[in-house]
C-alpha atoms as a printed R data frame, in Angstrom:
   type eleno elety resid chain resno       x       y       z
1  ATOM     1    CA   UNK     A     1 -18.122  17.602  -2.238
2  ATOM     2    CA   UNK     A     2 -18.282  20.951  -3.810
3  ATOM     3    CA   UNK     A     3 -17.407  19.452  -7.287
4  ATOM     4    CA   UNK     A     4 -19.970  16.780  -6.909
5  ATOM     5    CA   UNK     A     5 -22.677  19.393  -5.831
6  ATOM     6    CA   UNK     A     6 -21.836  21.534  -8.823
7  ATOM     7    CA   UNK     A     7 -22.320  18.661 -11.148
8  ATOM     8    CA   UNK     A     8 -25.564  17.490  -9.534
9  ATOM     9    CA   UNK     A     9 -26.863  20.962  -9.377
10 ATOM    10    CA   UNK     A    10 -26.378  21.462 -13.205
11 ATOM    11    CA   UNK     A    11 -28.868  18.649 -13.946
12 ATOM    12    CA   UNK     A    12 -32.331  19.482 -14.895
13 ATOM    13    CA   UNK     A    13 -34.199  17.724 -12.107
14 ATOM    14    CA   UNK     A    14 -36.138  18.656  -8.933
15 ATOM    15    CA   UNK     A    15 -34.500  20.005  -5.828
16 ATOM    16    CA   UNK     A    16 -35.353  16.781  -3.822
17 ATOM    17    CA   UNK     A    17 -34.030  14.580  -6.523
18 ATOM    18    CA   UNK     A    18 -30.717  16.599  -6.510
19 ATOM    19    CA   UNK     A    19 -30.361  16.193  -2.752
20 ATOM    20    CA   UNK     A    20 -31.021  12.452  -2.913
21 ATOM    21    CA   UNK     A    21 -28.684  11.934  -5.873
22 ATOM    22    CA   UNK     A    22 -25.890  13.980  -4.175
23 ATOM    23    CA   UNK     A    23 -26.103  11.903  -1.045
24 ATOM    24    CA   UNK     A    24 -25.995   8.658  -3.069
25 ATOM    25    CA   UNK     A    25 -23.195   9.761  -5.070
26 ATOM    26    CA   UNK     A    26 -21.220  10.893  -2.183
27 ATOM    27    CA   UNK     A    27 -21.817   7.672  -0.393
28 ATOM    28    CA   UNK     A    28 -20.666   5.528  -3.394
29 ATOM    29    CA   UNK     A    29 -17.629   7.522  -3.957
30 ATOM    30    CA   UNK     A    30 -16.597   6.993  -0.192
31 ATOM    31    CA   UNK     A    31 -17.477   3.185  -0.484
32 ATOM    32    CA   UNK     A    32 -14.980   3.090  -3.504
33 ATOM    33    CA   UNK     A    33 -12.269   4.889  -1.744
34 ATOM    34    CA   UNK     A    34 -12.630   2.610   1.346
35 ATOM    35    CA   UNK     A    35 -12.328  -0.461  -1.055
36 ATOM    36    CA   UNK     A    36  -9.258   0.911  -2.845
37 ATOM    37    CA   UNK     A    37  -7.584   1.791   0.438
38 ATOM    38    CA   UNK     A    38  -8.238  -1.766   1.751
39 ATOM    39    CA   UNK     A    39  -6.897  -3.254  -1.425
40 ATOM    40    CA   UNK     A    40  -3.750  -1.114  -1.153
41 ATOM    41    CA   UNK     A    41  -3.025  -1.420   2.494
42 ATOM    42    CA   UNK     A    42  -5.507  -3.564   4.384
43 ATOM    43    CA   UNK     A    43  -5.194  -6.561   2.168
44 ATOM    44    CA   UNK     A    44  -1.742  -7.131   3.427
45 ATOM    45    CA   UNK     A    45  -2.214  -6.300   7.123
46 ATOM    46    CA   UNK     A    46  -5.909  -6.824   7.729
47 ATOM    47    CA   UNK     A    47  -6.911  -9.736   5.465
48 ATOM    48    CA   UNK     A    48 -10.557 -10.880   5.479
49 ATOM    49    CA   UNK     A    49 -13.959  -9.756   4.041
50 ATOM    50    CA   UNK     A    50 -15.035  -8.338   7.432
51 ATOM    51    CA   UNK     A    51 -12.203  -5.762   7.224
52 ATOM    52    CA   UNK     A    52 -13.236  -4.864   3.585
53 ATOM    53    CA   UNK     A    53 -16.764  -4.262   4.821
54 ATOM    54    CA   UNK     A    54 -15.333  -1.969   7.582
55 ATOM    55    CA   UNK     A    55 -13.049  -0.095   5.294
56 ATOM    56    CA   UNK     A    56 -15.987   0.557   2.920
57 ATOM    57    CA   UNK     A    57 -18.721   1.044   5.457
58 ATOM    58    CA   UNK     A    58 -17.323   3.571   7.943
59 ATOM    59    CA   UNK     A    59 -16.227   6.071   5.279
60 ATOM    60    CA   UNK     A    60 -19.542   5.677   3.502
61 ATOM    61    CA   UNK     A    61 -21.703   6.485   6.494
62 ATOM    62    CA   UNK     A    62 -19.694   8.988   8.273
63 ATOM    63    CA   UNK     A    63 -17.903  10.845   5.440
64 ATOM    64    CA   UNK     A    64 -20.219  10.210   2.557
65 ATOM    65    CA   UNK     A    65 -23.847  10.214   4.041
66 ATOM    66    CA   UNK     A    66 -23.256  12.199   7.336
67 ATOM    67    CA   UNK     A    67 -20.765  14.684   5.834
68 ATOM    68    CA   UNK     A    68 -22.940  15.093   2.733
69 ATOM    69    CA   UNK     A    69 -25.833  15.731   4.900
70 ATOM    70    CA   UNK     A    70 -23.969  18.425   6.857
71 ATOM    71    CA   UNK     A    71 -22.674  19.940   3.598
72 ATOM    72    CA   UNK     A    72 -26.187  20.306   2.304
73 ATOM    73    CA   UNK     A    73 -27.286  21.844   5.613
74 ATOM    74    CA   UNK     A    74 -24.631  24.498   5.431
75 ATOM    75    CA   UNK     A    75 -25.182  25.047   1.653
76 ATOM    76    CA   UNK     A    76 -27.170  28.011   0.355
77 ATOM    77    CA   UNK     A    77 -29.570  27.025  -2.256
78 ATOM    78    CA   UNK     A    78 -30.372  29.275  -5.105
79 ATOM    79    CA   UNK     A    79 -33.808  30.732  -5.171
80 ATOM    80    CA   UNK     A    80 -35.910  29.393  -8.080
81 ATOM    81    CA   UNK     A    81 -38.052  31.877 -10.106
């Protein structure tokens, strides 16, 4: 998350836009990680589109969105001049 925040923070946009962009990117990254994990492991043992949605949805909501929100709450923002 730190690497993603550094990249988003380097963009020349408003603070609120940075926060929204960071949360979207973190959620999408975790959706992709879940899909890849399902393709590698779950497809053999847990076939079905419903399992793919679970593999993508739970990491996206808990690690991506909730984890990203907690990261931003604990993050100190730089004071703008």
